[in-house]
C-alpha positions, 0 to 999 in steps of 0.5 A, a space after each residue: 800835764 793832766 790834760 795831756 795824760 787824759 788825751 793819751 789815755 783817750 787815744 790808747 782806748 780808741 786804738 784798742 777798741 779799733 783792734 777789737 772791732 777788726 778782730 770781731 770782723 775776722 780781718 787780719 791785723 799786723 800781728 797776724 802777718 807772723 802766721 805767714 812764712 817767708 815765700 819761696 821761689 825757685 827757677 827751673 834754670 838760672 840761665 835763659 837765652 832768647 832772640 829778638 823777634 823770636 817765636 816761641 823762645 824757651 821759657 822758665 818754670 817758676 815754682 812758688 810757695 808760702 806757708 800759711 797762704 793759698 798759693 793762688 794769692 802769691 804774685 810773681 813778676 820781674 822787679 828789676 833788670 840790669 840792662 833794660 835795653 836788652 830786656 826790661 821788667 815789662 818784657 817779662 811775662 808770667 802765666 799761671 796762678 798755681 804753685 808753678 808758673 811759666 815765665 817768658 822774656 821778649 828781647 829788645 836787643 842783643 846782649 845780656 841782662 840779669 832779671 830779678 824775679 820776685 814773689 810777693 806773698 801775704 803779709 807783705 813778705 817777698 823773696 827773689 831769684 836772679 835770672 841771667 838772660 842772654 839775647 841774640 839778634 833778630 834773624 831772617 825767617 824768624 817765624 819758622 825758626 826754633 833754637 836748640 839749646 844746650 849745644 851750639 855745634 849741631 852737626 847731624 840730625 835724624 828724625 825719630 817720629 812724633 815731632 822729635 829729632 836726635 841731633 849730634 854735636 861735633 864738639 862732644 860725643 853727646 846725642 840729644 833729643 829735641 822737639 822739632 817744633 819748640 825752642 828749648 833744651 833737649 828732652 833727653 841726651 846720651 853720651 856715647 863716648 864711653 860705650 864706644 871707647 872714645 875718650 876724645 870727640 868723635 867729631 860726629 858729622 853725618 847720620 842716617 836711619 834705616 829701620 830702627 838703626 841709626 848710622 853715624 860717622 865721624 869726620 875721619 879727618 885730622 883735627 883743626 891743628 892737623 893732628 891725627 886723633 883716632 876717635 875721629 876715625 869712628 863709625 857706629 850705630 845706635 838702635 832706636 826704641 820708641 819714638 817722639 819724646 819716649 825715644 831711647 837709644 842704645 849703642 850698637 856696633 862700631 868700626 875705627 879703620 874706615 879712614 885707613 880703608 879709604 886711604 888704602 883704596 885711593 892709593 891702590 887707584 893711583 891717589 886720584 883723590 889725594 887721601 893719603 896727602 889729605 890725612 898726613 900729619 900736619 894737614 888741616 882737614 878743612 882745605 880744598 885738598 883736605 880730607 873731611 866727611 860730613 854727609 852719610 846716606 844710603 844709595 837708592 833702594 839699598 840698605 847696605 851701600 852708603 854714600 860718604 859725602 865729602 866736605 873736602 877735597 873738591 875734585 879737582 882741588 881748585 875753585 869750581 871743583 866738584 863734590 865727592 861721594 864715595 860709596 861703601 857697599 857694605 856699610 851696614 856691616 862696617 858700622 854694625 859689626 866692624 867689617 873692612 870696607 868695600 869701596 864702590 865707584 866714586 861719584 862726582 857732583 857739580 854743586 857750583 863749586 861747593 862741597 857736601 855738608 849733609 845729604 838726606 833722602 826719603 823713602 821715595 829716594 828723593 835726596 836733598 844735599 846741603 852744599 857749602 864751602 869746604 872752608 867756612 865754619 860760619 856764614 861767610 861763604 855761600 850755601 845752597 840746597 840741591 835735590 838729586 835722585 841718587 843716581 851716578 851720572 844724574 845731575 843734582 838740581 839747585 832748589 834754593 840759595 840758603 841765607 847767610 846773613 845770620 849766625 851759623 853755617 848750615 850743617 844738617 837737614 833732618 828729613 826730606 819731604 815729598 819734593 813733588 808736593 807743592 809747598 813742601 818744606 824741609 827743616 835745616 839746622 845750623 852749627 853756630 859754634 863759631 858765632 858770636 851770638 851775644 855781641 861780646 866776642 865770645 864764640 858760642 862753643 866757649 860760652 860758660 853756660 849750656 843754656 846760652 849755647 844754641 843752634 838754629 833750626 829753620 823750615 824752608 820751602 823747597 818746592 814752591 
């Protein structure tokens, strides 16, 4: 027993001497860990979407701190994944060493994964946050593809300079400002519903810009159940100030009887296009003989006469029919100050049996027309890109068949390059609202989180 006590005393003395020696050298002891607080970690968003094989997917900003510690000593990494087949811990990249870091995820497969993001501080202390990640499938032209998150139902787009565009959504009355070169959330957004007295969706489908005024049109058709909703019969303007990321929009004038004017005009001309029947209660707009506007652009050299491009009807309303354009010769006053519409001579275009999903021109009056089916809300029917000079009686020229193997229907062209320049490219945007992006049977428009909703923009060469 005396021997054992002696041994314990000797061991205690040795330990005490070691602690004193460490202290003398300025080396932290376990007791010093108490001087460090528990690290903190916040994510700029708890939900993130990506795509297999994507270039420049959206990123998350991670902010970390720890009291008593230099922030550069903190480590950030993914420590767990609920489904590594979609994205594992090794697929998460964190860059930066300061208080804010950038986190990116490279998807392996379509689906969902919860990623645990962990900050490790001094004294062995840690904290975690969960990032809810959704990955869509790989697409064609992935290097030229970007994703506009926050909405899946892009329906019209207008360039505002500096590499940015304002994009409309046909499921809401919100206009969103996006970078044209980077995937991610809108920089700004404007809900124009209250300013326009619209309680329900306007179903914005077309837009064009003249100077600092952007003109917008609803579809003017019934809703998908064949019901008349007055807010869909709206055309309006917004005034642009600034450009690029500094763009600001202010709601200007509006008019809510353009549909009535068109129906009255057609009736007075023998119901040639069946507008009265196409707008009747119970008539679904997306029928070959329906009534639905999706394109808006001004006539060559004009700032007053605008072309309304119809998705339906075809003319005649049968397979192989022509696409319809109806000019409104005082559209600037219709949308700007509520004047009754004056209708011009209609134009019928041979787009190979397809109708107009968007129409856009440049300052040289070179037009691009996105042509698609009167029926399809997705990629189940053909789409094509045509050029035109905007002159009635002149035939459009098919530039390309647009790919349809990936989710979403082609819905908008942002602007038109010089179509005579070799290698000229145009950026097109899809409406992916009806697409099952993540393989769980949920349409994109019905997803619970805005960060998982997205439309796809793709650059195409239109003059090779």
